[in-house]
ZADO-1210 file (C-alpha; in nm, 4 decimals, padded with zeros to 6 digits):
<atoms>
<atom x="15.0256" y="22.9538" z="07.5283" code="UNK" pos="1"/>
<atom x="15.2574" y="23.0716" z="07.8045" code="UNK" pos="2"/>
<atom x="15.5932" y="22.9086" z="07.8693" code="UNK" pos="3"/>
<atom x="15.5476" y="22.9314" z="08.2457" code="UNK" pos="4"/>
<atom x="15.2627" y="23.0301" z="08.4752" code="UNK" pos="5"/>
<atom x="15.3628" y="23.1118" z="08.8325" code="UNK" pos="6"/>
<atom x="15.0846" y="23.0765" z="09.0878" code="UNK" pos="7"/>
<atom x="15.1460" y="23.3034" z="09.3864" code="UNK" pos="8"/>
<atom x="15.3568" y="23.6167" z="09.4241" code="UNK" pos="9"/>
<atom x="15.5288" y="23.5918" z="09.7595" code="UNK" pos="10"/>
<atom x="15.9088" y="23.5843" z="09.7859" code="UNK" pos="11"/>
<atom x="15.9395" y="23.2529" z="09.5973" code="UNK" pos="12"/>
<atom x="15.6998" y="23.3557" z="09.3206" code="UNK" pos="13"/>
<atom x="15.8536" y="23.6984" z="09.2685" code="UNK" pos="14"/>
<atom x="16.2055" y="23.5558" z="09.2524" code="UNK" pos="15"/>
<atom x="16.0948" y="23.2870" z="09.0066" code="UNK" pos="16"/>
<atom x="15.9228" y="23.5477" z="08.7892" code="UNK" pos="17"/>
<atom x="16.2291" y="23.7721" z="08.7806" code="UNK" pos="18"/>
<atom x="16.4532" y="23.4892" z="08.6651" code="UNK" pos="19"/>
<atom x="16.2007" y="23.3618" z="08.4094" code="UNK" pos="20"/>
<atom x="16.1814" y="23.7112" z="08.2621" code="UNK" pos="21"/>
<atom x="16.5609" y="23.7247" z="08.2426" code="UNK" pos="22"/>
<atom x="16.5472" y="23.4076" z="08.0345" code="UNK" pos="23"/>
<atom x="16.3058" y="23.5870" z="07.7959" code="UNK" pos="24"/>
<atom x="16.0319" y="23.3352" z="07.8640" code="UNK" pos="25"/>
<atom x="15.6629" y="23.4075" z="07.8160" code="UNK" pos="26"/>
<atom x="15.5688" y="23.4148" z="08.1839" code="UNK" pos="27"/>
<atom x="15.2496" y="23.5022" z="08.3697" code="UNK" pos="28"/>
<atom x="15.2129" y="23.5472" z="08.7445" code="UNK" pos="29"/>
<atom x="14.8654" y="23.4920" z="08.8877" code="UNK" pos="30"/>
<atom x="14.8130" y="23.6172" z="09.2423" code="UNK" pos="31"/>
<atom x="14.5770" y="23.8507" z="09.4299" code="UNK" pos="32"/>
<atom x="14.8698" y="24.0737" z="09.5323" code="UNK" pos="33"/>
<atom x="15.2447" y="24.1114" z="09.4971" code="UNK" pos="34"/>
<atom x="15.4686" y="24.0370" z="09.7926" code="UNK" pos="35"/>
<atom x="15.2827" y="23.7780" z="09.9987" code="UNK" pos="36"/>
<atom x="15.4160" y="23.7549" z="10.3526" code="UNK" pos="37"/>
<atom x="15.6910" y="24.0051" z="10.2678" code="UNK" pos="38"/>
<atom x="15.4176" y="24.2724" z="10.2803" code="UNK" pos="39"/>
<atom x="15.3641" y="24.1956" z="10.6480" code="UNK" pos="40"/>
<atom x="15.5374" y="24.4363" z="10.8862" code="UNK" pos="41"/>
<atom x="15.5508" y="24.4170" z="11.2611" code="UNK" pos="42"/>
<atom x="15.5416" y="24.7405" z="11.4636" code="UNK" pos="43"/>
<atom x="15.6033" y="24.7709" z="11.8373" code="UNK" pos="44"/>
<atom x="15.5617" y="25.0590" z="12.0778" code="UNK" pos="45"/>
<atom x="15.9012" y="25.2239" z="12.1205" code="UNK" pos="46"/>
<atom x="16.0420" y="25.0675" z="11.8032" code="UNK" pos="47"/>
<atom x="15.8667" y="25.2781" z="11.5382" code="UNK" pos="48"/>
<atom x="16.0686" y="25.2944" z="11.2198" code="UNK" pos="49"/>
<atom x="16.2770" y="24.9892" z="11.3028" code="UNK" pos="50"/>
<atom x="16.2220" y="24.6367" z="11.1841" code="UNK" pos="51"/>
<atom x="16.4437" y="24.3435" z="11.1074" code="UNK" pos="52"/>
<atom x="16.3133" y="24.1206" z="10.8291" code="UNK" pos="53"/>
<atom x="16.6032" y="23.9718" z="10.6407" code="UNK" pos="54"/>
<atom x="16.5522" y="23.9599" z="10.2659" code="UNK" pos="55"/>
<atom x="16.2792" y="24.2236" z="10.2438" code="UNK" pos="56"/>
<atom x="16.4874" y="24.4550" z="10.0234" code="UNK" pos="57"/>
<atom x="16.5529" y="24.1721" z="09.7783" code="UNK" pos="58"/>
<atom x="16.1824" y="24.0942" z="09.7552" code="UNK" pos="59"/>
<atom x="16.1019" y="24.4630" z="09.7040" code="UNK" pos="60"/>
<atom x="16.3298" y="24.4760" z="09.4006" code="UNK" pos="61"/>
<atom x="16.1735" y="24.1683" z="09.2461" code="UNK" pos="62"/>
<atom x="15.8278" y="24.3150" z="09.3074" code="UNK" pos="63"/>
<atom x="15.9230" y="24.6471" z="09.1447" code="UNK" pos="64"/>
<atom x="16.0415" y="24.4639" z="08.8352" code="UNK" pos="65"/>
<atom x="15.7124" y="24.2789" z="08.7993" code="UNK" pos="66"/>
<atom x="15.5059" y="24.5934" z="08.8666" code="UNK" pos="67"/>
<atom x="15.6902" y="24.7631" z="08.5808" code="UNK" pos="68"/>
<atom x="15.6005" y="24.4712" z="08.3527" code="UNK" pos="69"/>
<atom x="15.2327" y="24.4740" z="08.4420" code="UNK" pos="70"/>
<atom x="15.1428" y="24.2606" z="08.1384" code="UNK" pos="71"/>
<atom x="15.3082" y="23.9655" z="08.3164" code="UNK" pos="72"/>
<atom x="15.0767" y="23.9765" z="08.6174" code="UNK" pos="73"/>
<atom x="14.7073" y="23.8973" z="08.6619" code="UNK" pos="74"/>
<atom x="14.5436" y="23.9963" z="08.9923" code="UNK" pos="75"/>
<atom x="14.3265" y="23.6933" z="09.0539" code="UNK" pos="76"/>
<atom x="14.3159" y="23.3741" z="09.2600" code="UNK" pos="77"/>
<atom x="14.3732" y="23.0359" z="09.0997" code="UNK" pos="78"/>
<atom x="14.0912" y="22.7880" z="09.1451" code="UNK" pos="79"/>
<atom x="14.2527" y="22.4763" z="08.9957" code="UNK" pos="80"/>
<atom x="14.5139" y="22.3434" z="08.7548" code="UNK" pos="81"/>
<atom x="14.4375" y="22.0798" z="08.4892" code="UNK" pos="82"/>
<atom x="14.6818" y="21.8684" z="08.2910" code="UNK" pos="83"/>
<atom x="14.6085" y="21.8004" z="07.9254" code="UNK" pos="84"/>
<atom x="14.7807" y="21.5282" z="07.7231" code="UNK" pos="85"/>
<atom x="14.9523" y="21.6380" z="07.4036" code="UNK" pos="86"/>
<atom x="15.1171" y="21.4711" z="07.1065" code="UNK" pos="87"/>
<atom x="15.4646" y="21.5169" z="07.2575" code="UNK" pos="88"/>
<atom x="15.4128" y="21.6360" z="07.6158" code="UNK" pos="89"/>
<atom x="15.1479" y="21.7502" z="07.8612" code="UNK" pos="90"/>
<atom x="15.0316" y="22.1080" z="07.8827" code="UNK" pos="91"/>
<atom x="14.8442" y="22.2743" z="08.1656" code="UNK" pos="92"/>
<atom x="14.5409" y="22.4973" z="08.1990" code="UNK" pos="93"/>
<atom x="14.5180" y="22.7297" z="08.4981" code="UNK" pos="94"/>
<atom x="14.1645" y="22.8388" z="08.5864" code="UNK" pos="95"/>
<atom x="14.1001" y="23.1386" z="08.8113" code="UNK" pos="96"/>
<atom x="13.8103" y="23.2355" z="09.0349" code="UNK" pos="97"/>
<atom x="13.7158" y="23.5015" z="08.7794" code="UNK" pos="98"/>
<atom x="13.6522" y="23.2197" z="08.5307" code="UNK" pos="99"/>
<atom x="13.9552" y="23.2855" z="08.3111" code="UNK" pos="100"/>
<atom x="14.1633" y="23.0043" z="08.1602" code="UNK" pos="101"/>
<atom x="14.5347" y="23.0330" z="08.0903" code="UNK" pos="102"/>
<atom x="14.7287" y="22.7611" z="07.9031" code="UNK" pos="103"/>
<atom x="15.0939" y="22.6935" z="07.9768" code="UNK" pos="104"/>
<atom x="15.3735" y="22.4474" z="07.9087" code="UNK" pos="105"/>
<atom x="15.4933" y="22.4634" z="08.2666" code="UNK" pos="106"/>
<atom x="15.3627" y="22.5671" z="08.6108" code="UNK" pos="107"/>
<atom x="15.5458" y="22.6835" z="08.9226" code="UNK" pos="108"/>
<atom x="15.3396" y="22.6745" z="09.2423" code="UNK" pos="109"/>
<atom x="15.4431" y="22.9300" z="09.5079" code="UNK" pos="110"/>
<atom x="15.1211" y="22.9734" z="09.7054" code="UNK" pos="111"/>
<atom x="15.2769" y="22.9483" z="10.0520" code="UNK" pos="112"/>
<atom x="15.0944" y="22.8654" z="10.3739" code="UNK" pos="113"/>
<atom x="14.8233" y="23.0169" z="10.5890" code="UNK" pos="114"/>
<atom x="14.8593" y="23.0190" z="10.9679" code="UNK" pos="115"/>
<atom x="14.5842" y="22.8785" z="11.1866" code="UNK" pos="116"/>
<atom x="14.4376" y="23.1769" z="11.3691" code="UNK" pos="117"/>
<atom x="14.3101" y="23.2204" z="11.7232" code="UNK" pos="118"/>
<atom x="13.9724" y="23.3630" z="11.6144" code="UNK" pos="119"/>
<atom x="13.9405" y="23.5778" z="11.9257" code="UNK" pos="120"/>
<atom x="13.8525" y="23.9400" z="12.0029" code="UNK" pos="121"/>
<atom x="14.1024" y="24.2028" z="11.8842" code="UNK" pos="122"/>
<atom x="14.3021" y="23.9568" z="11.6716" code="UNK" pos="123"/>
<atom x="14.2730" y="24.1726" z="11.3601" code="UNK" pos="124"/>
<atom x="14.3490" y="24.4916" z="11.5561" code="UNK" pos="125"/>
<atom x="14.6614" y="24.3334" z="11.7023" code="UNK" pos="126"/>
<atom x="14.8029" y="24.1932" z="11.3782" code="UNK" pos="127"/>
<atom x="15.1316" y="24.3660" z="11.3111" code="UNK" pos="128"/>
<atom x="15.0977" y="24.5604" z="11.6379" code="UNK" pos="129"/>
<atom x="15.2403" y="24.2953" z="11.8680" code="UNK" pos="130"/>
<atom x="15.0713" y="23.9867" z="11.7234" code="UNK" pos="131"/>
<atom x="15.2764" y="23.7655" z="11.4931" code="UNK" pos="132"/>
<atom x="15.2338" y="23.4249" z="11.3306" code="UNK" pos="133"/>
<atom x="15.6076" y="23.3689" z="11.2885" code="UNK" pos="134"/>
<atom x="15.8552" y="23.3805" z="11.5762" code="UNK" pos="135"/>
<atom x="16.1313" y="23.2762" z="11.3402" code="UNK" pos="136"/>
<atom x="16.0820" y="23.6094" z="11.1603" code="UNK" pos="137"/>
<atom x="15.9956" y="23.8507" z="11.4422" code="UNK" pos="138"/>
<atom x="16.1410" y="23.7178" z="11.7686" code="UNK" pos="139"/>
<atom x="16.4509" y="23.9453" z="11.7492" code="UNK" pos="140"/>
<atom x="16.2266" y="24.2492" z="11.8034" code="UNK" pos="141"/>
<atom x="16.1182" y="24.1370" z="12.1491" code="UNK" pos="142"/>
<atom x="16.4367" y="24.1924" z="12.3471" code="UNK" pos="143"/>
<atom x="16.3547" y="24.2048" z="12.7199" code="UNK" pos="144"/>
<atom x="15.9775" y="24.2091" z="12.6602" code="UNK" pos="145"/>
<atom x="15.6903" y="24.0081" z="12.8064" code="UNK" pos="146"/>
<atom x="15.5724" y="23.7591" z="12.5439" code="UNK" pos="147"/>
<atom x="15.3449" y="23.4604" z="12.4927" code="UNK" pos="148"/>
<atom x="15.3449" y="23.1692" z="12.2493" code="UNK" pos="149"/>
<atom x="15.0225" y="22.9833" z="12.1702" code="UNK" pos="150"/>
<atom x="15.0416" y="22.6275" z="12.0408" code="UNK" pos="151"/>
<atom x="15.0954" y="22.2647" z="12.1317" code="UNK" pos="152"/>
<atom x="15.3222" y="22.1360" z="11.8564" code="UNK" pos="153"/>
<atom x="15.6850" y="22.1510" z="11.7503" code="UNK" pos="154"/>
<atom x="15.6442" y="22.5016" z="11.6049" code="UNK" pos="155"/>
<atom x="15.5323" y="22.6364" z="11.9421" code="UNK" pos="156"/>
<atom x="15.8153" y="22.4658" z="12.1305" code="UNK" pos="157"/>
<atom x="16.0768" y="22.5913" z="11.8858" code="UNK" pos="158"/>
<atom x="15.9353" y="22.9441" z="11.8962" code="UNK" pos="159"/>
<atom x="15.9381" y="22.9437" z="12.2758" code="UNK" pos="160"/>
<atom x="16.3024" y="22.8374" z="12.2801" code="UNK" pos="161"/>
<atom x="16.3947" y="23.1140" z="12.0370" code="UNK" pos="162"/>
<atom x="16.2097" y="23.3793" z="12.2375" code="UNK" pos="163"/>
<atom x="16.3519" y="23.2558" z="12.5676" code="UNK" pos="164"/>
<atom x="16.6979" y="23.3668" z="12.4534" code="UNK" pos="165"/>
<atom x="16.5703" y="23.7204" z="12.3887" code="UNK" pos="166"/>
<atom x="16.2559" y="23.8053" z="12.5834" code="UNK" pos="167"/>
<atom x="16.2225" y="23.8899" z="12.9526" code="UNK" pos="168"/>
<atom x="15.9512" y="23.6291" z="12.9935" code="UNK" pos="169"/>
<atom x="15.7753" y="23.3740" z="12.7724" code="UNK" pos="170"/>
<atom x="15.4401" y="23.2131" z="12.8477" code="UNK" pos="171"/>
<atom x="15.3865" y="22.8951" z="12.6478" code="UNK" pos="172"/>
<atom x="15.0112" y="22.8418" z="12.6310" code="UNK" pos="173"/>
<atom x="14.9436" y="22.4903" z="12.5035" code="UNK" pos="174"/>
<atom x="14.5691" y="22.4350" z="12.4497" code="UNK" pos="175"/>
<atom x="14.6069" y="22.0626" z="12.3787" code="UNK" pos="176"/>
<atom x="14.8914" y="21.9939" z="12.6196" code="UNK" pos="177"/>
<atom x="15.2461" y="21.9009" z="12.5189" code="UNK" pos="178"/>
<atom x="15.3958" y="21.5658" z="12.4298" code="UNK" pos="179"/>
<atom x="15.7062" y="21.4771" z="12.6267" code="UNK" pos="180"/>
<atom x="16.0267" y="21.5617" z="12.4406" code="UNK" pos="181"/>
<atom x="16.3818" y="21.6811" z="12.5116" code="UNK" pos="182"/>
<atom x="16.2840" y="22.0330" z="12.4026" code="UNK" pos="183"/>
<atom x="15.9856" y="22.0422" z="12.6383" code="UNK" pos="184"/>
<atom x="16.2069" y="21.9301" z="12.9263" code="UNK" pos="185"/>
<atom x="16.4651" y="22.1933" z="12.8368" code="UNK" pos="186"/>
<atom x="16.2003" y="22.4676" z="12.8360" code="UNK" pos="187"/>
<atom x="16.0596" y="22.3478" z="13.1695" code="UNK" pos="188"/>
<atom x="16.3838" y="22.4299" z="13.3505" code="UNK" pos="189"/>
<atom x="16.4319" y="22.7764" z="13.2006" code="UNK" pos="190"/>
<atom x="16.3826" y="23.0553" z="13.4543" code="UNK" pos="191"/>
<atom x="16.2026" y="23.2893" z="13.2130" code="UNK" pos="192"/>
<atom x="15.9637" y="23.0290" z="13.0639" code="UNK" pos="193"/>
<atom x="15.6247" y="22.9356" z="13.2101" code="UNK" pos="194"/>
<atom x="15.4348" y="22.6470" z="13.0527" code="UNK" pos="195"/>
<atom x="15.0551" y="22.6498" z="13.0821" code="UNK" pos="196"/>
<atom x="14.9116" y="22.3259" z="12.9472" code="UNK" pos="197"/>
<atom x="14.5411" y="22.2875" z="12.8677" code="UNK" pos="198"/>
<atom x="14.4984" y="22.6655" z="12.8877" code="UNK" pos="199"/>
<atom x="14.3378" y="22.8721" z="12.6121" code="UNK" pos="200"/>
<atom x="14.3518" y="23.2330" z="12.4981" code="UNK" pos="201"/>
<atom x="14.0070" y="23.3915" z="12.5169" code="UNK" pos="202"/>
<atom x="14.0890" y="23.7381" z="12.3856" code="UNK" pos="203"/>
<atom x="14.3667" y="23.9810" z="12.3012" code="UNK" pos="204"/>
<atom x="14.3751" y="24.3330" z="12.4417" code="UNK" pos="205"/>
<atom x="14.4968" y="24.6098" z="12.2143" code="UNK" pos="206"/>
<atom x="14.4894" y="24.9872" z="12.2318" code="UNK" pos="207"/>
<atom x="14.7056" y="25.0947" z="11.9427" code="UNK" pos="208"/>
<atom x="14.9424" y="24.8110" z="12.0340" code="UNK" pos="209"/>
<atom x="14.8857" y="24.4729" z="12.1934" code="UNK" pos="210"/>
<atom x="14.9189" y="24.5018" z="12.5708" code="UNK" pos="211"/>
<atom x="14.7606" y="24.1891" z="12.7179" code="UNK" pos="212"/>
<atom x="14.5751" y="23.8605" z="12.6804" code="UNK" pos="213"/>
<atom x="14.2989" y="23.6859" z="12.8699" code="UNK" pos="214"/>
<atom x="14.3773" y="23.3224" z="12.9517" code="UNK" pos="215"/>
<atom x="14.1314" y="23.0542" z="13.0672" code="UNK" pos="216"/>
<atom x="14.2611" y="22.7626" z="13.2746" code="UNK" pos="217"/>
<atom x="14.1222" y="22.4054" z="13.2590" code="UNK" pos="218"/>
<atom x="13.8805" y="22.4853" z="13.5451" code="UNK" pos="219"/>
<atom x="13.7242" y="22.7758" z="13.3551" code="UNK" pos="220"/>
<atom x="13.8885" y="23.0562" z="13.5546" code="UNK" pos="221"/>
<atom x="14.0111" y="23.3522" z="13.3532" code="UNK" pos="222"/>
<atom x="14.2883" y="23.6028" z="13.4130" code="UNK" pos="223"/>
<atom x="14.4360" y="23.8891" z="13.2161" code="UNK" pos="224"/>
<atom x="14.8131" y="23.8770" z="13.1654" code="UNK" pos="225"/>
<atom x="15.0141" y="24.1777" z="13.0419" code="UNK" pos="226"/>
<atom x="15.2263" y="24.0991" z="12.7336" code="UNK" pos="227"/>
<atom x="15.3528" y="24.3097" z="12.4449" code="UNK" pos="228"/>
<atom x="15.3971" y="24.0202" z="12.2042" code="UNK" pos="229"/>
<atom x="15.1936" y="23.7121" z="12.1147" code="UNK" pos="230"/>
<atom x="15.3146" y="23.4479" z="11.8709" code="UNK" pos="231"/>
<atom x="15.0408" y="23.2220" z="11.7390" code="UNK" pos="232"/>
<atom x="15.2034" y="22.8901" z="11.6471" code="UNK" pos="233"/>
<atom x="14.8991" y="22.6658" z="11.6135" code="UNK" pos="234"/>
<atom x="15.0159" y="22.5308" z="11.2804" code="UNK" pos="235"/>
<atom x="15.0374" y="22.6151" z="10.9121" code="UNK" pos="236"/>
<atom x="14.8076" y="22.5118" z="10.6279" code="UNK" pos="237"/>
<atom x="14.9878" y="22.4685" z="10.2932" code="UNK" pos="238"/>
<atom x="14.7929" y="22.6227" z="10.0058" code="UNK" pos="239"/>
<atom x="14.8304" y="22.3215" z="09.7788" code="UNK" pos="240"/>
<atom x="14.4659" y="22.2476" z="09.7008" code="UNK" pos="241"/>
<atom x="14.4953" y="22.3694" z="09.3399" code="UNK" pos="242"/>
<atom x="14.7333" y="22.0830" z="09.2494" code="UNK" pos="243"/>
<atom x="14.5814" y="21.8131" z="09.4687" code="UNK" pos="244"/>
<atom x="14.5543" y="21.4972" z="09.2619" code="UNK" pos="245"/>
<atom x="14.8127" y="21.6191" z="09.0117" code="UNK" pos="246"/>
<atom x="15.1289" y="21.5924" z="09.2251" code="UNK" pos="247"/>
<atom x="15.2364" y="21.4082" z="09.5374" code="UNK" pos="248"/>
<atom x="15.1618" y="21.5756" z="09.8710" code="UNK" pos="249"/>
<atom x="15.2940" y="21.4657" z="10.2078" code="UNK" pos="250"/>
<atom x="15.0729" y="21.3743" z="10.5040" code="UNK" pos="251"/>
<atom x="15.0385" y="21.7415" z="10.6020" code="UNK" pos="252"/>
<atom x="14.9483" y="21.8609" z="10.2526" code="UNK" pos="253"/>
<atom x="15.2868" y="22.0057" z="10.1553" code="UNK" pos="254"/>
<atom x="15.3990" y="21.9573" z="09.7950" code="UNK" pos="255"/>
<atom x="15.6792" y="21.7016" z="09.7763" code="UNK" pos="256"/>
<atom x="15.9726" y="21.8319" z="09.5703" code="UNK" pos="257"/>
<atom x="16.3244" y="21.7159" z="09.4899" code="UNK" pos="258"/>
<atom x="16.6444" y="21.9198" z="09.5176" code="UNK" pos="259"/>
<atom x="16.5510" y="22.1067" z="09.1969" code="UNK" pos="260"/>
<atom x="16.1974" y="22.1976" z="09.3071" code="UNK" pos="261"/>
<atom x="16.0478" y="21.9386" z="09.0728" code="UNK" pos="262"/>
<atom x="15.7265" y="21.7660" z="09.1775" code="UNK" pos="263"/>
<atom x="15.6176" y="21.4131" z="09.0911" code="UNK" pos="264"/>
<atom x="15.4666" y="21.5453" z="08.7670" code="UNK" pos="265"/>
<atom x="15.6973" y="21.6699" z="08.4898" code="UNK" pos="266"/>
<atom x="15.6200" y="22.0330" z="08.4080" code="UNK" pos="267"/>
<atom x="15.4894" y="22.1238" z="08.7533" code="UNK" pos="268"/>
<atom x="15.7399" y="22.2691" z="08.9984" code="UNK" pos="269"/>
<atom x="15.6897" y="22.4207" z="09.3423" code="UNK" pos="270"/>
<atom x="15.8901" y="22.6504" z="09.5675" code="UNK" pos="271"/>
<atom x="15.8708" y="22.8224" z="09.9032" code="UNK" pos="272"/>
<atom x="15.6601" y="22.7463" z="10.2076" code="UNK" pos="273"/>
<atom x="15.4045" y="22.5346" z="10.0188" code="UNK" pos="274"/>
<atom x="15.6700" y="22.2649" z="09.9743" code="UNK" pos="275"/>
<atom x="15.8150" y="22.0130" z="10.2190" code="UNK" pos="276"/>
<atom x="16.1447" y="22.2040" z="10.2438" code="UNK" pos="277"/>
<atom x="16.3019" y="22.3793" z="10.5427" code="UNK" pos="278"/>
<atom x="16.2250" y="22.6525" z="10.6629" code="UNK" pos="279"/>
<atom x="15.9758" y="22.9400" z="10.6786" code="UNK" pos="280"/>
<atom x="16.2125" y="23.2229" z="10.5861" code="UNK" pos="281"/>
<atom x="16.2051" y="23.4922" z="10.3161" code="UNK" pos="282"/>
<atom x="16.5616" y="23.4305" z="10.2005" code="UNK" pos="283"/>
<atom x="16.5104" y="23.0555" z="10.1721" code="UNK" pos="284"/>
<atom x="16.1857" y="23.1022" z="09.9775" code="UNK" pos="285"/>
<atom x="16.3597" y="23.3497" z="09.7471" code="UNK" pos="286"/>
<atom x="16.6409" y="23.1054" z="09.6754" code="UNK" pos="287"/>
<atom x="16.3958" y="22.8222" z="09.6150" code="UNK" pos="288"/>
<atom x="16.2055" y="23.0427" z="09.3709" code="UNK" pos="289"/>
<atom x="16.5230" y="23.1065" z="09.1727" code="UNK" pos="290"/>
<atom x="16.6010" y="22.7354" z="09.1744" code="UNK" pos="291"/>
<atom x="16.2497" y="22.6531" z="09.0479" code="UNK" pos="292"/>
<atom x="16.2824" y="22.9055" z="08.7649" code="UNK" pos="293"/>
<atom x="16.6132" y="22.7579" z="08.6495" code="UNK" pos="294"/>
<atom x="16.4763" y="22.4037" z="08.6728" code="UNK" pos="295"/>
<atom x="16.1667" y="22.5082" z="08.4751" code="UNK" pos="296"/>
<atom x="16.3900" y="22.6623" z="08.2075" code="UNK" pos="297"/>
<atom x="16.5824" y="22.3353" z="08.1803" code="UNK" pos="298"/>
<atom x="16.2525" y="22.1471" z="08.1506" code="UNK" pos="299"/>
<atom x="16.1357" y="22.3691" z="07.8660" code="UNK" pos="300"/>
<atom x="16.4657" y="22.3290" z="07.6812" code="UNK" pos="301"/>
<atom x="16.4226" y="21.9523" z="07.6954" code="UNK" pos="302"/>
<atom x="16.0753" y="21.9462" z="07.5390" code="UNK" pos="303"/>
<atom x="16.0382" y="21.8111" z="07.1880" code="UNK" pos="304"/>
<atom x="15.9812" y="22.0976" z="06.9403" code="UNK" pos="305"/>
</atoms>
């Protein structure tokens, strides 16, 4: 019986694991890899060797600690979590895709989110070579460059505004159109922003690095536009399926947590991008992971012996 099982090993999961180990708890991390989105690097032509991802060094140290203690990590994907009533308190069983079952007194979910992808030609080739799914992380690299944002929601509008302060030009390609809002009106009057509603991206063009996109207008006409950066902001899918039915989720599927990362079910905590907290950043996820570990420790101390 483990004290704590941490599901996911991105910034939040690694930070939680490090602090649980410091408390001398019996902890197990279950994840297919170590690092999550912190493993993702963006490279641009002319900027080889330089990248600005705040918090990466912190995550690397947490990851090194867990790699050294390899007994605390199982490389697998969690299929579901079950709660089991006990004489004094619930316990949990974590089942993986490999068919293994791990019992625990407490669970911390740090599975993050998955971006909705374009599913077009050269998307995989362009990933990390000019294509990004997070302007909030990578926009600073695109100083005075030609860029495009793809999306119709708040994420796309916010990303366009952030890039407009840095990039030479920003194309906002909104496949579903844009709802009227103060931010949309602000973008519409910016000299370096062009809004293309009801347009779609048909393919990316990459030769070592991303260098262009093909856009189709509502009438079916296509044109190739040169850009060195594309930010896909079609939305994020929280990876919360493994605790669905056990804890409260919001309308978008994010795990609802309080200010101590506690869910609606005692003994299950959550941290990082899978929760309904702000915002998609490595440093924030790291801090939330630490908070979840401390809250889990307090929970375990309060259990009846």
